[in-house]
C-alpha positions as MATLAB code, in Angstrom:
seq = 'XXXXXXXXXXXXXXXXXXXXXXXXXXXXXXXXXXXXXXXXXXXXXXXXXXXXXXXXXXXXXXXXXXXXXXXXXXXXXXXXXXXXXXXXXXXXXXXXXXXXXXXXXXXXXXXXXXXXXXXXXXXXXXXXXXXXXXXXXXXXXXXXXXXXXXXXXXXXXXXXXXXXXXXXXXXXXXXXXXXXXXXXXXXXXXXXXXXXXXXXXXXXXXXXXXXXXXXXXXXXXXXXXXXXXXXXXXXXXXXXXXXXXXXXXXXXXXXXXXXXXXXXXXXXXXXXXXXXXXXXXXXXXXXXXXXXXXXXXXXXXXXXXXXXXXXXXXXXXXXXXXXXXXXXXXXXXXXXXXXXXXXXXXXXXXXXXXXXXXXXXXXXXXXXXXXXX';
ca = [
     -13.224   63.069   18.179;
     -10.673   60.552   16.984;
     -10.828   58.460   20.108;
     -14.877   58.223   19.879;
     -14.140   57.382   15.988;
     -11.790   54.492   17.334;
     -13.829   53.667   19.706;
     -16.763   53.279   17.128;
     -14.258   51.564   14.794;
     -13.508   49.158   17.731;
     -17.244   48.095   18.208;
     -17.822   47.397   14.548;
     -15.296   45.239   14.086;
     -16.565   43.123   17.222;
     -20.087   43.155   16.050;
     -18.744   41.784   12.760;
     -16.493   39.104   14.281;
     -19.084   37.605   16.863;
     -21.631   37.465   13.695;
     -19.057   35.403   12.226;
     -17.992   33.571   15.010;
     -22.060   32.818   15.294;
     -22.538   32.333   11.980;
     -19.717   29.804   11.725;
     -21.089   27.825   14.920;
     -24.460   27.945   13.476;
     -22.787   26.320    9.976;
     -21.122   23.773   11.859;
     -24.053   22.779   13.669;
     -26.431   22.577   10.588;
     -23.488   20.735    8.861;
     -23.854   17.651   11.433;
     -24.379   14.538   10.145;
     -27.724   12.934   10.801;
     -27.584    9.436   11.969;
     -29.776    6.753   13.667;
     -27.554    3.824   15.459;
     -29.559    0.763   15.249;
     -27.263   -2.061   17.630;
     -27.939   -5.295   19.522;
     -26.703   -3.335   22.445;
     -24.975   -5.249   25.426;
     -23.336   -3.898   27.881;
     -21.754   -2.315   29.937;
     -19.065   -1.184   27.526;
     -17.980   -3.903   24.991;
     -18.037   -3.451   21.171;
     -21.808   -1.990   20.898;
     -21.494    0.262   23.709;
     -18.426    1.891   22.251;
     -19.359    1.788   18.686;
     -22.388    3.910   20.406;
     -20.100    6.420   22.184;
     -17.655    6.487   19.421;
     -20.894    8.593   17.231;
     -22.089   10.398   20.316;
     -18.430   11.550   20.971;
     -17.830   13.076   17.626;
     -18.512   16.768   16.781;
     -19.600   16.395   13.620;
     -22.691   13.744   13.829;
     -26.361   14.405   15.383;
     -27.597   11.067   16.682;
     -30.952   11.303   15.906;
     -31.410    7.957   18.378;
     -30.439    4.800   19.245;
     -32.991    1.831   18.478;
     -31.885   -1.049   19.758;
     -32.483   -5.048   19.007;
     -32.208   -8.349   20.503;
     -28.385   -9.721   19.335;
     -25.646   -9.944   21.424;
     -28.088  -10.023   24.397;
     -31.575   -9.876   24.534;
     -33.910   -6.643   23.804;
     -34.596   -5.618   27.705;
     -31.006   -5.815   28.999;
     -29.896   -3.582   25.925;
     -31.871   -0.775   26.625;
     -31.396   -0.652   30.558;
     -27.615   -0.867   29.570;
     -28.215    1.421   26.841;
     -30.038    3.985   29.012;
     -27.696    3.760   31.674;
     -24.713    4.710   29.708;
     -26.347    7.810   28.276;
     -26.668    8.781   32.194;
     -23.275    8.020   32.683;
     -21.911   10.493   29.543;
     -24.858   13.280   30.315;
     -26.715   12.531   27.087;
     -30.089   11.606   28.009;
     -31.506   14.162   25.514;
     -31.239   11.171   23.296;
     -33.829    8.797   22.951;
     -33.494    5.136   23.131;
     -36.176    3.327   21.165;
     -36.991   -0.638   21.522;
     -37.197   -2.753   18.798;
     -37.682   -6.244   18.230;
     -37.011   -8.868   20.788;
     -36.786  -11.564   18.414;
     -36.295  -12.469   14.855;
     -38.554  -12.677   12.216;
     -38.467  -16.321   11.551;
     -35.431  -18.199   13.398;
     -36.008  -19.588   16.864;
     -34.013  -20.876   19.518;
     -35.203  -23.814   19.619;
     -35.264  -24.607   15.757;
     -31.471  -23.295   15.827;
     -30.559  -26.014   18.627;
     -32.080  -28.524   16.229;
     -29.857  -27.249   13.387;
     -27.201  -27.630   15.333;
     -27.881  -31.233   16.398;
     -27.348  -32.024   12.449;
     -24.645  -28.946   11.407;
     -22.644  -28.865   14.217;
     -23.012  -26.157   16.953;
     -22.378  -22.760   16.679;
     -19.277  -20.574   18.806;
     -21.727  -17.542   19.112;
     -25.444  -17.121   19.765;
     -25.886  -13.673   21.184;
     -28.893  -13.947   23.661;
     -29.179  -17.417   23.167;
     -25.361  -18.311   23.883;
     -25.875  -21.205   26.664;
     -23.198  -19.593   28.851;
     -25.033  -16.380   29.168;
     -28.999  -17.598   28.771;
     -31.878  -15.907   31.162;
     -35.208  -15.404   29.913;
     -35.686  -12.427   27.769;
     -37.433  -10.120   30.021;
     -34.796  -10.331   32.985;
     -32.116   -7.742   32.847;
     -28.815   -9.768   33.615;
     -26.148   -8.130   35.600;
     -25.825   -4.578   35.772;
     -22.768   -3.451   37.259;
     -22.691    0.004   35.916;
     -26.536    0.339   37.873;
     -29.662   -0.128   36.300;
     -31.210    3.484   34.834;
     -33.858    5.902   35.911;
     -34.615    7.310   32.513;
     -36.998    5.005   30.641;
     -37.336    4.160   26.846;
     -39.125    6.198   23.952;
     -42.842    4.615   23.631;
     -42.532    4.669   20.435;
     -41.417    1.365   18.219;
     -38.042    1.240   16.603;
     -39.446    0.337   13.047;
     -41.981    3.698   13.159;
     -38.801    5.888   14.363;
     -36.630    4.982   11.907;
     -39.589    5.680    9.284;
     -40.365    8.559   10.724;
     -37.162   10.208   11.168;
     -36.309    9.595    7.182;
     -39.561   11.196    6.577;
     -38.623   13.897    8.676;
     -35.204   14.412    7.248;
     -35.628   12.921    3.708;
     -31.978   11.646    1.725;
     -30.197   13.697    5.509;
     -29.976   10.238    7.491;
     -27.042    7.680    7.950;
     -28.663    3.933    9.267;
     -25.887    2.502   10.875;
     -26.299   -0.959   11.516;
     -24.332   -2.669   14.028;
     -26.931   -6.038   14.923;
     -29.112   -8.035   13.376;
     -31.356   -5.998   10.441;
     -34.662   -7.228   12.377;
     -35.828   -3.523   12.691;
     -34.516   -2.353    9.678;
     -36.675   -5.164    8.131;
     -39.801   -4.478    9.936;
     -39.679   -0.298    8.837;
     -39.182   -1.359    5.090;
     -42.591   -3.619    5.796;
     -43.749   -0.443    7.284;
     -42.674    1.768    4.427;
     -41.323    0.277    1.363;
     -39.642    4.087    0.617;
     -37.707    4.068    3.479;
     -34.540    2.395    2.109;
     -34.482    5.245   -0.425;
     -35.580    7.843    1.897;
     -31.762    7.435    3.570;
     -28.830    8.805    2.479;
     -26.977    5.730    3.384;
     -26.891    2.566    4.850;
     -23.403    1.157    7.101;
     -23.244   -2.020    8.735;
     -21.003   -4.338   10.599;
     -21.643   -7.725    9.310;
     -21.503  -10.272    6.782;
     -17.943  -12.399    5.883;
     -15.913  -13.403    2.831;
     -12.890  -15.374    3.842;
     -11.097  -14.077    7.229;
      -7.443  -14.854    7.467;
      -7.766  -15.804   11.220;
      -6.987  -18.863   13.536;
     -10.576  -18.097   15.608;
     -12.420  -21.079   15.210;
     -15.395  -19.180   14.749;
     -14.394  -18.091   11.426;
     -11.529  -20.448   10.259;
     -14.029  -23.634    9.954;
     -16.802  -21.101    8.698;
     -15.764  -18.189    6.490;
     -19.315  -17.819    5.652;
     -20.453  -17.257    8.798;
     -21.208  -14.091   10.604;
     -23.282  -13.603   13.809;
     -25.420   -9.985   12.667;
     -26.205  -11.584    9.330;
     -26.767  -15.129   10.302;
     -29.069  -14.192   13.547;
     -32.110  -13.084   11.120;
     -31.577  -14.260    7.700;
     -34.816  -12.928    6.453;
     -34.340   -9.995    7.378;
     -30.927   -9.223    6.134;
     -32.348  -10.813    2.914;
     -35.029   -7.797    2.627;
     -32.615   -5.024    3.800;
     -29.467   -5.989    1.546;
     -31.772   -6.535   -1.815;
     -33.920   -3.041   -0.798;
     -32.976   -0.148   -2.888;
     -30.189    2.318   -0.606;
     -28.468    4.793   -2.410;
     -25.594    3.799   -0.731;
     -24.503    0.534    1.410;
     -21.114    0.283    2.578;
     -19.786   -2.783    4.853;
     -17.325   -3.564    7.348;
     -16.942   -7.268    7.382;
     -15.142   -9.890    9.712;
     -12.542   -9.750    7.443;
     -11.468   -6.589    8.093;
     -12.534   -6.566   11.975;
     -10.464   -9.172   12.883;
      -7.453   -6.834   12.002;
      -8.174   -5.250   15.013;
      -7.936   -5.788   18.441;
      -8.824   -4.454   22.134;
      -5.695   -5.048   24.427;
      -5.173   -4.021   27.570;
      -2.650   -1.434   25.942;
      -5.733    0.541   24.306;
      -7.580    0.288   27.522;
      -4.502    2.257   29.590;
      -4.485    4.816   26.637;
      -8.143    5.604   27.228;
      -7.723    5.533   30.941;
      -4.430    7.592   31.042;
      -6.339   10.595   29.424;
      -9.710   10.377   30.757;
      -9.506   13.169   32.856;
     -12.967   14.584   32.972;
     -14.029   13.094   29.664;
     -17.255   10.771   31.185;
     -16.804    8.660   28.163;
     -13.578    7.371   29.327;
     -14.270    6.840   32.377;
     -17.132    4.440   31.705;
     -14.768    2.369   29.034;
     -11.968    2.995   31.798;
     -13.914    0.933   34.322;
     -16.685   -1.399   32.255;
     -14.528   -2.392   29.180;
     -12.181   -5.485   29.329;
     -10.818   -8.290   27.674;
     -12.905  -11.579   27.092;
     -10.846  -14.533   25.788;
      -8.467  -14.775   23.100;
     -10.073  -12.789   20.507;
     -11.239   -9.158   21.156;
     -12.198   -7.640   17.725;
     -13.404   -3.967   17.561;
     -15.940   -4.554   14.855;
     -18.435   -2.441   15.503;
     -16.200    0.629   16.765;
     -14.268    0.166   13.342;
     -17.633    0.590   11.228;
     -18.242    3.577   13.079;
     -15.335    5.085   12.968;
     -14.859    4.654    9.071;
     -18.026    6.483    8.741;
     -16.807    9.344   11.047;
     -13.416    9.226    8.667;
     -13.674    6.786    5.258;
     -10.120    7.670    5.079;
      -9.009    5.047    7.617;
     -10.525    2.415    5.166;
      -7.332    1.890    2.512;
      -8.818   -0.960    0.396;
     -12.123   -1.854   -0.166;
     -14.606   -3.045   -3.410;
     -17.511   -3.292   -4.471;
     -19.835   -6.659   -4.244;
     -23.436   -7.722   -4.785;
     -24.325   -9.310   -1.032;
     -27.430  -11.773    0.489;
     -27.960  -14.225    2.600;
     -28.379  -17.724    2.590;
     -31.896  -18.983    3.328;
     -31.898  -22.544    2.399;
     -32.415  -24.340    5.547;
     -29.581  -26.665    5.010;
     -25.948  -26.590    6.680;
     -25.377  -22.556    5.591;
     -28.225  -21.082    6.340;
     -28.145  -17.582    7.369;
     -23.883  -17.724    5.710;
     -23.324  -14.441    3.490;
     -23.375  -14.744   -0.416;
     -21.486  -12.447   -2.339;
     -21.307  -11.795   -6.374;
     -19.331   -9.681   -8.955;
     -20.618   -7.712  -11.540;
     -20.148  -10.559  -13.683;
     -21.892  -13.307  -12.047;
     -24.361  -11.686   -9.666;
     -27.950  -12.510  -10.176;
     -30.381  -10.679  -12.745;
     -32.596   -9.331   -9.855;
     -32.702   -7.105   -7.075;
     -29.418   -7.154   -5.893;
     -27.649   -4.111   -4.570;
     -23.804   -2.912   -5.014;
     -22.012   -3.014   -1.655;
     -18.894   -1.094   -0.840;
     -16.567   -3.735    0.985;
     -13.848   -2.821    3.159;
     -11.023   -4.938    2.882;
      -8.011   -2.817    4.882;
      -7.182    0.215    7.256;
      -4.420    1.692    8.806;
      -5.031    0.358   11.822;
      -2.966    3.050   14.266;
      -4.883    6.034   12.998;
      -8.076    3.957   13.469;
      -6.680    3.062   17.241;
      -5.496    7.053   17.823;
      -9.263    8.109   16.986;
     -10.495    5.577   19.296;
      -8.663    7.033   21.745;
      -9.197   10.883   20.738;
     -12.909   10.335   20.754;
     -13.260    8.499   23.888;
     -11.653   10.777   25.452;
     -12.783   14.085   24.439;
     -15.407   15.916   26.142;
     -19.100   14.355   24.877;
     -20.721   17.336   22.853;
     -23.698   18.667   24.841;
     -27.386   18.339   23.776;
     -27.889   21.461   21.439;
     -24.388   23.068   21.552;
     -21.948   23.317   18.703;
     -18.404   21.851   20.407;
     -15.708   23.177   18.260;
     -13.382   20.576   16.453;
];
């Protein structure tokens, strides 16, 4: 009799423990932070793809989709690189949604005429002469061409649909030009207010660097410059919160061979680490982790050790400063429609590198399953 009672107590305790564990797992799944990644997703590897990977690799995120925009490369090849990356890490459940192939107003031809008058621009993204090819060509695909397909929906409609489906829950992460976001706002003026927040890499205040891209043009930054009209629309929209990772803080980071080796050393069975270890390499003298920092700081805001509030816009005058970053304090801001932006100024660099390696070398969270932290 005592033995039967003991076995019954064990069975009840087991049920209680299992119920608690399942509830904890369901709670973790429910509490995941929803995010849409809007990215000019050049690849393979590199800052664009690695920022995407950090957000996918985190057990605290639910990536609703990756919307793609021309920027560092053309839309067609960016979509292909993203699809193939997801194939290689086993996350083809995440939709890849093509967006804008061209900026709202700026054209390659007008930019070439502008350069003749005001001087050359170091980085032109998809229009950079050294890497230029027609927009619908793939270019090199060393990782292989994808067999999966992009979503039939366009980025702007997807963005609006998701914030309508999950009002005030979805973070919009912007790692490239803001064309897709501006188009979403044009479709639905409530899009910004229905999102939880906007987190973006972009803008330039006064970076302390000898990098020629910024030393003579301290207010020039590619993501805002490539489509200034889109950036103007987005930065003046009524978001609940805007967080900005600027060039100023990005130049305090570096991709190095040592950091790549740290990822390789812990690759093991991590498909993400194997992808980065195989395809990431250094480019010239400056290898900033700008998009990765924006992603990591969203995942762990304590990485940022100094920040301040600014009001921000983009210069739309068609002169020498067309596309440059404009900022104001509270005392001198314009009287209409400017939004407060949380600007990151400094970081704990070593902790950032540690998180970078930790996430990229972790097992990739499976679709529909909870990965314990």
